C-alpha positions in Angstrom: -0.1 0.2 -0.2 1.2 3.4 -0.7 2.1 5.8 1.4 -0.4 9.1 2.4 0.6 12.5 2.9 -1.0 15.3 4.6 -0.2 19.0 5.5 -0.5 19.6 9.2 1.3 21.4 11.8 2.9 21.0 15.5 1.5 23.5 17.7 4.5 25.3 20.2 4.6 27.8 22.7 6.4 30.2 20.0 4.0 29.3 17.3 3.5 26.2 15.1 6.2 24.2 12.8 4.6 23.5 9.8 4.8 19.8 8.7 4.2 17.1 5.8 2.9 14.0 7.8 3.3 10.8 6.4 1.2 7.9 7.0 1.5 4.2 6.1 -1.2 1.8 6.6 -3.2 4.5 8.8 -0.6 5.6 10.5 1.9 8.3 11.0 5.6 7.4 10.2 7.7 10.6 9.0 7.3 14.2 10.0 9.1 16.4 7.4 8.4 20.4 6.4 5.6 21.6 4.6 6.9 22.8 1.1 3.8 25.1 0.4 4.0 26.9 3.9 6.0 30.5 3.0 7.9 29.9 6.0 8.8 26.6 6.5 12.0 26.7 7.6 12.3 22.6 8.4 12.3 20.7 11.2 14.1 20.2 14.6 14.9 17.7 16.9 11.6 18.0 19.3 9.6 18.1 16.1 11.1 14.8 14.5 10.7 13.0 18.2 7.3 14.2 18.2 6.2 11.2 16.9 7.4 8.4 19.2 5.1 10.9 21.7 2.2 9.6 20.0 2.7 6.0 20.5 4.5 6.6 24.4 2.6 3.7 26.1 3.3 6.3 29.3 0.7 8.3 28.3 -2.3 8.8 29.9 -5.0 6.7 28.6 -8.6 7.2 30.2 -10.1 9.8 32.2 -9.2 9.2 35.9 -11.4 10.5 39.0 -9.0 10.8 41.8 -6.9 7.2 41.4 -10.0 5.5 39.3 -10.0 5.3 36.0 -13.7 6.0 34.6 -15.5 5.8 31.0 -15.0 8.7 28.4 -18.5 9.9 28.9 -18.4 9.7 32.8 -15.5 12.7 32.2 -18.1 14.6 29.7 -20.5 14.4 32.5 -17.8 15.2 35.0 -17.0 18.2 32.9 -20.5 19.3 32.4 -21.3 19.5 36.4 -18.3 21.7 36.5 -19.7 23.9 33.5 -22.9 24.2 35.8 -21.2 25.3 38.4 -19.2 27.5 36.6 -22.7 29.3 35.3 -24.2 29.6 38.4 -21.5 30.9 40.4 -19.8 33.2 37.3 -16.8 31.9 38.0 -16.7 33.0 41.3 -13.8 30.8 43.2 -12.2 29.6 40.0 -8.9 30.0 38.5 -7.7 28.7 35.4 -4.1 28.2 34.9 -2.9 27.4 30.8 0.3 26.5 29.1 1.4 28.5 25.8 0.0 27.1 23.0 -0.9 29.7 19.6 -4.2 28.6 18.5 -6.7 31.1 17.3 -9.6 28.3 18.2 -8.7 28.4 21.6 -8.3 31.7 22.1 -11.9 32.1 20.8 -12.9 29.5 23.4 -11.3 30.7 25.8 -12.9 34.7 25.2 -15.7 33.4 25.3 -15.8 31.5 29.2 -14.1 34.5 30.0 -17.2 36.6 29.0 -19.7 33.9 30.2 -17.7 33.7 33.8 -16.3 36.9 34.6 -15.3 36.3 38.2 -13.1 33.3 37.2 -9.8 34.2 37.4 -7.1 33.5 34.6 -3.6 32.9 34.4 -0.4 31.5 32.5 2.4 30.0 33.3 5.6 29.0 30.7 8.5 28.1 32.4 10.8 28.4 29.3 9.7 31.9 27.7 7.8 33.3 30.7 5.9 37.1 30.6 8.0 39.9 31.7 6.8 42.7 33.8 6.7 45.5 31.3 7.6 43.9 28.5 4.6 44.3 26.5 5.7 43.0 23.2 6.9 40.0 21.4 9.5 40.0 18.5 10.1 38.5 15.5 13.3 38.9 14.0 14.1 39.0 10.0 17.4 38.4 10.4 18.4 37.7 6.6 17.8 41.6 6.2 20.4 42.0 9.0 23.9 43.2 8.2 24.9 43.3 12.3 23.5 41.3 15.0 23.9 41.8 18.9 23.4 38.8 20.9 22.5 39.3 24.7 22.8 36.2 26.1 20.4 34.5 22.8 21.1 31.2 21.7 18.7 32.1 18.7 20.6 29.7 16.5 20.2 26.8 19.3 18.1 26.7 22.2 15.9 29.8 21.5 12.8 29.7 20.0 12.4 29.7 16.3 16.4 28.5 15.9 15.2 26.7 12.6 13.8 29.9 10.9 17.0 32.0 12.3 19.4 29.6 11.1 18.1 29.4 7.6 18.0 33.5 7.9 21.3 34.1 9.2 23.0 31.9 6.7 20.9 33.7 4.1 23.4 36.5 5.3 26.1 34.4 5.3 26.1 33.0 1.6 28.2 34.9 -1.1 27.4 34.8 -4.4 29.5 37.5 -5.6 32.5 39.9 -5.2 30.5 42.4 -4.3 28.5 41.0 -1.8 29.1 40.9 2.1 28.6 38.6 5.3 26.9 40.0 8.1 28.5 39.7 11.6 27.0 38.3 14.3 28.2 39.2 18.3 27.3 37.7 20.8 27.6 38.3 24.5 27.1 35.2 26.9 28.5 33.0 29.6 28.6 29.2 28.3 29.0 28.3 25.0 26.1 27.7 22.8 25.3 26.7 19.1 25.3 30.9 18.7 28.4 31.9 20.6 30.1 28.9 18.4 29.6 30.9 15.0 30.3 34.2 16.3 32.7 37.0 14.6 33.1 38.8 18.2 32.2 37.0 21.2 32.4 38.3 24.5 32.5 35.8 27.8 30.9 37.1 31.0 29.3 35.9 34.1 25.2 35.8 32.5 24.1 38.0 35.8 26.5 40.9 34.5 25.1 41.0 30.9 23.0 43.2 32.3 25.3 46.1 33.4 26.8 45.3 29.6 23.6 46.1 27.9 23.7 49.2 29.9 26.7 49.9 28.4 26.4 49.3 24.8 23.3 51.4 25.1 24.3 54.1 27.0 27.3 54.8 24.8 25.3 54.3 21.6 22.4 56.8 23.0 24.9 59.6 24.1 26.6 59.5 20.5 25.8 62.3 18.5 25.5 60.2 15.4 22.5 57.9 16.8 20.0 60.7 16.8 18.8 59.4 20.2 18.0 63.0 21.5 15.3 63.7 18.8 13.5 60.5 19.3 13.4 60.2 23.3 13.0 63.8 23.4 12.4 65.3 27.3 13.1 61.5 28.0 16.8 61.3 26.8 18.7 62.5 30.0 16.6 60.6 32.4 17.0 56.8 30.0 20.6 58.2 29.8 20.7 58.5 34.0 19.2 55.3 34.7 21.3 53.5 32.1 24.5 54.3 33.3 22.9 53.3 37.3 22.7 50.2 35.6 25.6 49.9 34.3 27.5 51.1 37.4 25.7 48.5 39.5 26.7 47.2 42.8 30.3 47.5 43.3 32.5 45.1 44.5 36.2 43.5 43.9 36.9 43.2 40.6 33.7 45.3 39.0 35.3 48.4 37.8 37.5 46.5 36.5 35.7 43.9 34.6 33.6 47.0 33.2 37.2 48.7 32.1 37.2 45.6 30.2 34.5 45.5 28.0 35.5 49.4 27.0 37.3 48.4 23.5 34.9 46.1 22.4 31.9 48.3 23.0 33.4 51.0 21.3 34.3 49.0 18.3 31.0 47.2 18.6 28.9 50.6 18.7 30.8 51.9 16.0 30.0 49.0 13.5 26.4 49.5 15.0 26.3 53.3 14.0 27.7 52.4 10.7 24.7 50.3 9.8 22.1 51.9 11.1 18.4 50.2 10.0 20.5 47.0 9.2 21.1 46.4 12.9 19.0 43.9 15.4 19.6 43.7 18.9 18.5 40.2 20.9 18.2 39.7 24.3 18.0 36.1 25.5 15.0 34.7 26.9 16.3 33.9 30.2 17.5 37.6 31.0 15.5 40.0 32.8 13.0 42.6 31.4 15.7 45.5 31.4 17.9 43.8 29.1 14.9 43.4 26.6 13.7 46.9 27.0 17.3 48.1 26.5 17.1 45.9 22.8 13.6 47.5 21.9 15.3 51.2 22.7 17.9 50.7 20.7 16.4 48.8 17.5 13.7 51.9 17.6 16.4 54.3 17.7 18.4 52.6 15.3 15.8 51.9 12.5 16.0 48.8 12.8 11.7 48.4 13.5 9.8 47.4 10.2 13.0 46.2 8.7 15.2 43.5 11.1 12.4 43.7 13.9 9.2 43.3 14.0 6.7 43.9 17.1 3.6 42.3 18.0 2.0 42.7 21.2 2.4 39.4 24.0 -1.2 38.4 24.3 0.5 36.5 27.5 -0.4 39.7 29.4 -3.5 39.1 28.9 -3.2 36.6 31.4 -2.3 37.2 35.5 0.8 35.5 36.6 1.2 32.5 38.5 2.4 34.0 41.7 -0.7 35.5 42.1 -2.3 32.2 41.6 -0.5 30.9 44.0 -0.7 33.6 46.5 -4.4 33.2 45.9 -4.5 29.3 46.5 -3.0 30.1 49.4 -4.9 32.2 51.2 -8.2 29.9 50.0 -9.4 32.5 47.8 -9.5 30.2 44.9 -11.5 27.3 45.7 -11.3 25.0 42.2 -8.4 24.8 39.8 -8.7 24.2 36.5 -5.2 23.6 34.3 -4.5 22.8 30.8 -1.1 21.4 30.4 1.7 22.4 32.4 3.6 20.7 35.3 3.8 23.6 37.6 4.5 21.2 41.0 7.5 20.2 38.9 8.8 23.8 37.1 7.5 26.4 38.5 9.6 28.5 40.8 10.3 26.7 43.8 9.6 29.5 46.3 5.7 29.4 45.9 5.7 26.1 47.1 3.0 25.4 44.4 2.6 21.6 45.5 1.4 22.8 48.7 -0.8 25.4 47.5 -2.3 23.1 44.6 -3.9 21.2 47.5 -5.7 24.0 48.7 -8.2 23.3 45.6 -10.3 21.1 43.8 -8.1 20.5 40.8 -9.4 19.6 37.1 -6.6 18.8 34.6 -6.1 18.2 31.2 -2.6 16.6 30.6 -0.8 14.0 28.2 0.6 11.9 31.7 0.0 11.2 35.0 3.3 13.2 36.3 4.1 15.4 39.6 1.1 17.7 39.4 -1.2 14.7 38.9 -1.0 14.1 42.6 -4.4 14.4 44.7 -5.9 15.7 41.6 -9.8 15.2 41.2 -9.9 14.6 37.8 -7.2 14.4 35.6 -8.1 14.4 31.7 -5.8 12.8 29.1 -5.1 15.2 26.4 -4.6 14.4 22.7 -2.0 14.7 20.4 -1.5 16.8 18.1 -0.9 14.0 15.7 -4.4 12.5 16.7 -6.6 15.7 16.7 -8.5 18.7 14.8 -7.1 21.9 15.5 -5.4 25.1 14.0 -2.0 27.2 15.3 -0.2 30.2 14.0 3.4 29.8 12.8 5.5 32.6 14.0 4.9 35.1 11.5 1.1 34.9 12.2 0.1 32.5 9.0 -2.6 30.1 10.2 -2.2 26.7 9.7 -4.1 23.6 9.9 -3.5 20.9 12.8 -5.9 17.8 11.2 -5.3 14.4 12.5 -3.7 11.4 10.8 -5.2 8.9 12.5 -8.3 8.1 15.0 -7.2 9.1 18.6 -5.8 5.5 20.4 -7.1 6.4 23.9 -9.9 8.3 25.5 -8.4 11.6 24.9 -10.0 15.2 24.7 -8.3 17.9 22.7 -8.1 21.1 24.1 -11.0 22.5 22.3 -13.5 19.8 23.3 -12.1 20.5 26.8 -13.2 23.8 26.9 -16.2 24.0 24.9 -17.5 21.4 27.2 -16.7 23.8 30.2 -18.4 26.8 28.3 -21.8 24.8 27.7 -21.1 25.0 24.1 -23.6 23.4 21.3 -20.8 22.8 18.8 -18.0 20.4 20.5 -16.6 18.3 18.0 -13.2 19.8 17.3 -13.4 20.0 13.5 -16.5 21.7 13.6 -15.0 24.6 16.2 -11.9 25.0 14.0 -14.2 25.6 10.6 -16.0 28.4 12.5 -13.1 29.6 13.1 -11.9 29.4 10.3 -14.8 31.1 8.6 -14.6 34.1 10.9 -10.5 34.7 9.8 -10.5 33.7 6.2 -13.8 36.1 5.6 -14.0 33.8 2.1 -16.9 34.2 0.2 -16.8 30.3 -0.7 -15.8 28.9 2.2 -16.2 25.4 1.2 -13.9 25.7 -1.5 -11.4 27.8 1.0 -11.6 25.2 3.8 -10.7 22.6 1.1 -7.6 24.7 0.1 -6.7 25.2 3.8 -6.7 21.6 4.6 -4.8 20.6 1.4 -1.9 23.1 1.8 -1.7 23.4 5.4 -2.1 27.1 5.9 -4.2 30.1 4.8 -2.8 32.2 2.1 -2.2 35.8 3.5 -3.1 35.2 7.2 0.3 36.8 8.5 0.5 39.3 10.7 0.2 43.1 9.7 3.1 44.5 11.7 2.7 48.0 12.8 5.1 50.4 14.7 4.6 49.7 18.0 3.9 52.9 20.2 6.5 52.5 23.2 6.3 54.6 26.4 9.8 55.6 26.8 8.5 57.1 30.2 7.5 53.3 31.5 11.0 51.8 30.0 12.8 54.2 32.5 10.2 53.2 35.2 10.9 49.7 35.2 14.8 50.5 34.5 14.7 52.4 38.3 13.4 48.9 39.7 16.8 47.1 38.5 19.2 46.2 41.4 22.2 44.6 39.7 24.2 41.7 41.0 27.5 41.9 42.2 30.6 40.3 39.9 30.9 37.1 41.0 34.2 35.2 42.4 35.3 32.3 44.1 33.3 32.6 47.7 30.7 33.7 45.3 29.7 31.3 42.7 27.0 32.4 39.9 25.1 28.7 39.3 23.2 29.1 35.6 20.6 26.8 35.3 19.9 26.5 31.8 16.6 24.4 29.4 17.9 21.5 27.6 19.0 21.6 24.0 16.8 18.5 23.4 14.0 18.1 26.5 13.8 21.8 27.1 12.4 22.1 30.7 11.9 18.2 31.0 8.7 17.9 29.3 10.4 15.8 26.7 12.4 13.6 29.5 10.3 11.0 28.2 11.2 10.6 24.7 14.3 8.1 24.2 14.9 10.0 20.2 15.8 13.2 22.5 17.3 11.4 25.3 19.9 9.5 23.1 21.2 12.6 21.1 24.2 14.1 22.5 24.5 17.8 23.7 26.0 19.7 20.8 28.7 21.6 23.4 29.2 18.9 25.3 28.0 15.7 24.0 26.6 14.3 26.7 23.6 12.1 26.4 21.0 11.1 28.7 22.4 12.4 31.6 23.1 16.0 33.5 26.2 17.1 35.1 27.2 20.5 36.8 30.2 22.3 34.4 32.7 24.1 35.7 36.3 25.8 34.1 39.3 24.0 35.6 40.6 27.1 37.1 37.2 27.1 39.6 37.4 23.2 40.7 41.2 24.4 41.6 40.4 27.0 43.5 38.1 25.4 45.4 40.1 22.6 46.0 38.2 19.5 44.1 40.2 16.7 42.9 40.8 16.0 39.1 37.8 14.8 37.2 40.0 11.3 36.7 38.8 8.8 39.3 42.2 7.6 41.4 43.4 4.7 39.4 41.7 5.5 36.6 43.9 5.6 33.2 41.2 4.0 31.1 38.2 6.3 30.9 37.4 10.3 31.9 35.4 9.9 34.9 33.5 12.3 36.4 34.2 13.6 40.2 31.0 13.6 42.2 30.9 16.6 43.9 28.2 17.6 46.4 26.4 21.3 45.7 24.6 23.5 49.1 22.2 25.8 48.6 20.0 27.4 51.3 20.3 24.0 53.2 19.4 22.1 49.9 22.1 19.5 49.1 22.4 17.5 46.0 25.1 14.8 44.6 26.1 15.7 41.0 28.9 14.1 38.2 30.8 17.3 37.4 33.0 17.7 34.5 35.8 20.2 33.6 35.2 22.7 30.7 37.3 25.6 29.6 34.2 26.8 28.3 33.0 27.6 31.1 33.5 30.3 33.8 30.7 29.5 36.5 28.9 26.6 37.7 26.3 25.3 34.8 23.9 23.0 35.0 21.0 21.8 32.3 17.6 20.9 33.3 15.0 18.5 32.7 16.9 15.2 32.8 16.5 12.3 35.0 13.0 11.8 37.3 11.5 14.5 38.7 11.1 14.5 42.3 10.0 17.8 44.4 12.5 20.0 43.7 15.6 20.7 46.2 16.6 24.1 44.7 15.4 27.6 45.6 12.9 29.3 43.2 13.9 32.8 41.6 12.6 36.1 43.4 11.8 38.6 40.4 13.6 36.9 37.9 16.7 35.7 39.8 17.3 32.1 40.7 19.6 31.7 43.8 19.4 35.8 44.0 22.0 35.3 41.1 21.1 34.5 37.9 17.5 34.9 36.3 16.0 31.8 34.7 12.7 30.5 35.2 13.6 27.0 36.2 14.4 24.5 38.9 16.3 21.6 38.7 15.3 18.4 39.9 18.6 16.5 39.8 18.3 13.1 41.7 18.6 9.6 40.5 
């Protein structure tokens, strides 16, 4: 029997991946990029391995009421009972916690629920790309139009969102077709070595906590240069902006701070001159783990240099329409919320540890839609199995805003629910079939005169033509930027007695979401080449300063064995393998490997882990 091919897409936190899925004997067996899609850049490892998740035997297979497996109809009846209670109370005492999925149909249903149940509270949490206070716009980069690219802690060619598209566009700027062509130049400021740093023309290594100071140094140097035209753009806010940037640059003084800042001068001067010589064709990219201030500085510089509309576009961030998980944890602890409805996510595992989420969640009756039983499944009243995208009807938007189809290649393997079914039942909708919900949304978005013909083309091609975002120039309020800069409290320069611990998302399993995927676990890390494990990385100089023994175990000459060290942070002790790495200056650890017990590590205060580095993650180390 010949294989069949269907256009579909894989929803992700940052935008859908347009795909052409191969089906053999009625089962999906291979995923490739959709060649018809205008912004199709290929697929990444996680997308290729997502096929294995469909057949994962550890998926949640049936509705669970408490610890008991019940029929699908019993689950539907349970949701209808919740919907009835929601309607009577107008949502009072209820809270919703959502993960990140770019779906117009899901957004439409959520809007209807928010209108129908006005007393309910709505919250959003993404452990890798959290909403940052004061950052109201998200960026879409066009790197193929950039002559100068400045990365401030952003691994945009590796672990950051949309890395496949960024790699394609970056490579276009490197291609030389004639003697008159010029290559783009890449400036990278980062801590641990990344794929992006490995390809940089100019790389400046520093402790990640100091990138904020460096960004302020560079921004102030550019803004105060007469060729930047900053005074006319910022107007009356010019002097205040320079003052606050200088305050961030100076930061907390300690041993080595002034020497460190002075060491950046020549690098900053050369970078600034190159930037000003290419105004309008420069792009500044902040890392997702960087604090709000660095994101705002990049927005300021992109605006001042005329980059917006050419190398970068900004879109209002819809995540700001929801409240934070911090507020939700507070209301749970105060018993203001008695019913919690969770769609996706695993906050007991990946929420900031200082929230005490595991205890907070126990204060409410929890109804949860998830793909498996995990840490957040304990003491849950109702657990509903979540459908895989290859067995679902749905829709999504790619990073450029193009509407993409999500259509099933196989009937659901288990009694699972799509997000659309789950929300439609809770909203008391008459239309419950995901296919019909998506088609209703398509009619609204497409505005086609012949809806049936347009729908057929949509399913065949996998996307709706000309449905990308129409970007407009953002109306940045410089006074609000200055207010955010005033809140910054920089960190001192780390040293031997003041170590900096950096938690990074894993290059394959991200925050641990894909830990159960053997294909991804088998992949070696692109830099360390480590697979199936997690280690603490430190430089040989740091290890020697701490008096640690060499990596090789005594008497071992055949293998390079890792030392085992004990790390204690705020009373929490942890044993981990440790390897010397000449590319690392501080202690670094990936996240997301191994079994996932209750966290041993403190969470973040504001945007800071261990009061040292801003990152929304925690480590679950123990094996």
